C-alpha positions in Angstrom: 27.0 9.5 2.0 29.3 11.6 0.4 32.7 10.2 -1.3 35.9 11.3 0.2 38.6 11.7 -1.1 41.6 11.1 2.2 45.1 10.7 2.5 45.6 7.1 4.6 48.1 9.1 6.7 45.7 11.6 7.9 48.0 14.3 6.5 44.9 15.9 5.5 41.2 16.7 5.9 39.5 14.2 3.7 37.5 16.0 0.1 35.1 15.6 -0.9 34.3 13.6 -4.8 31.5 15.1 -6.5 28.0 16.4 -5.1 28.3 16.7 -2.1 25.6 15.3 0.0 24.6 13.1 -2.5 24.9 9.5 -1.8 27.9 8.0 -4.2 28.8 4.5 -5.5 32.5 3.0 -5.3 32.6 1.3 -9.2 36.0 1.3 -9.9 39.9 2.6 -9.2 42.3 2.1 -13.0 44.6 0.0 -12.6 47.4 3.2 -11.5 45.5 3.9 -8.7 45.2 7.4 -10.4 41.5 7.3 -10.0 38.2 6.4 -9.0 35.3 6.6 -11.4 32.1 6.2 -9.0 28.3 6.8 -10.0 26.1 9.5 -8.2 22.9 9.4 -10.5 26.2 9.8 -13.3 29.0 8.4 -14.0 32.2 9.9 -13.2 36.2 9.4 -12.5 37.9 11.8 -10.1 41.3 12.0 -8.4 41.4 9.0 -6.3 43.9 12.3 -4.2 41.0 14.9 -4.8 43.6 16.9 -6.6 42.1 17.7 -9.8 38.6 18.5 -11.1 35.7 15.7 -11.9 35.1 13.9 -15.4 31.4 13.4 -15.7 31.7 10.5 -18.0 28.1 10.0 -19.0 24.6 11.1 -17.8 23.8 7.1 -15.9 25.5 4.0 -15.6 25.1 0.0 -13.4 27.1 -2.8 -13.3 31.4 -1.5 -14.6 33.8 -2.9 -15.5 37.1 -1.4 -16.4 39.4 -2.7 -19.6 42.9 -4.0 -18.3 44.5 -1.0 -18.5 41.6 1.6 -17.6 41.5 2.9 -20.5 37.4 3.1 -21.2 34.7 1.8 -18.7 32.2 -0.3 -20.1 28.4 -0.4 -18.4 25.1 -1.3 -18.7 22.5 1.8 -18.7 18.5 1.6 -19.0 17.6 2.4 -22.6 13.8 2.5 -23.8 11.5 0.9 -22.2 13.9 0.6 -19.5 15.3 -2.6 -21.2 19.8 -2.7 -20.7 22.1 -1.6 -23.3 25.7 -2.1 -23.8 28.2 1.1 -23.5 31.8 2.1 -23.2 33.3 5.5 -22.8 37.0 6.3 -22.3 37.7 7.0 -18.7 39.7 10.5 -20.0 36.1 11.5 -21.0 38.4 12.1 -25.3 34.8 11.3 -26.6 31.4 10.8 -25.4 30.2 7.4 -24.7 29.3 4.9 -27.9 26.5 2.1 -27.2 28.1 -1.2 -27.7 25.5 -3.6 -27.9 24.0 -4.4 -31.4 20.2 -2.8 -32.3 16.9 -5.0 -30.3 13.8 -6.9 -31.0 11.2 -5.0 -28.9 11.4 -5.9 -25.4 14.9 -7.3 -25.9 18.1 -5.7 -24.2 21.2 -6.9 -22.4 20.9 -9.3 -19.6 22.2 -8.8 -15.7 22.7 -11.3 -13.0 21.0 -10.2 -9.4 21.2 -7.1 -8.3 24.4 -6.7 -6.3 26.3 -9.5 -8.4 29.1 -8.5 -10.9 28.6 -7.9 -14.0 26.8 -10.2 -16.6 29.7 -8.8 -19.7 33.7 -9.7 -20.0 36.4 -7.6 -21.1 38.8 -9.7 -23.5 42.0 -10.7 -21.7 43.8 -8.5 -24.7 41.3 -5.5 -23.8 39.7 -5.3 -26.7 36.8 -7.1 -27.0 33.3 -7.7 -24.9 31.5 -10.6 -24.3 28.0 -10.3 -23.4 24.4 -12.1 -22.5 21.6 -10.5 -25.0 18.2 -11.8 -25.9 18.7 -9.0 -28.8 17.6 -10.6 -31.5 15.0 -12.7 -30.3 13.3 -11.8 -27.6 12.8 -14.0 -24.6 16.2 -16.1 -26.6 19.7 -15.6 -24.6 22.7 -15.2 -26.3 26.4 -15.1 -26.6 28.0 -11.4 -29.2 31.0 -10.1 -28.9 31.6 -6.6 -29.5 35.1 -4.1 -30.0 35.5 -1.9 -26.7 35.1 1.2 -28.8 32.5 0.9 -30.8 34.1 0.7 -34.1 32.5 -2.4 -35.9 28.8 -4.0 -35.0 28.3 -6.7 -32.7 28.1 -10.3 -33.4 27.1 -13.1 -32.0 29.0 -16.0 -31.2 27.6 -18.6 -29.4 26.0 -20.4 -32.9 22.8 -22.3 -33.9 20.6 -22.5 -30.6 18.4 -26.1 -30.5 14.5 -25.0 -30.6 13.5 -23.4 -27.8 17.3 -23.2 -26.4 19.0 -20.5 -24.8 22.9 -20.2 -23.5 
């Protein structure tokens, strides 16, 4: 159903967040509890009390993690051949989304865990980098990569050399 904002004391009627009648999935609350990020086919940010406009951050999203300060949303979304890519966008919408995973080999991409499970990428405690699993350099060879959350530099492999036929 539609995602609604309503005061916990019931002092006013519910206010829809996003498109009425479109199923929405709650993805995250900012650390200050002022905004909710949700997916109704697009990634949006809205004031949790429904007092302001809904901001469209990107055209699609999947697993989502916020930086500890809530300033950026990191998420996986399908790219060519439905292979997942890792993206980042400021939650205030001040700049467009940036792809964080580097160029991948044919049929390579960011890995995800089972449906409904936690994302397969982690933001460092200082909120500056993200670690993710991908078969980015060699198809079907899973390695660990690190990228700055704002995309200002390319991702780098951090898992080191693998044994023949191995992955992480």
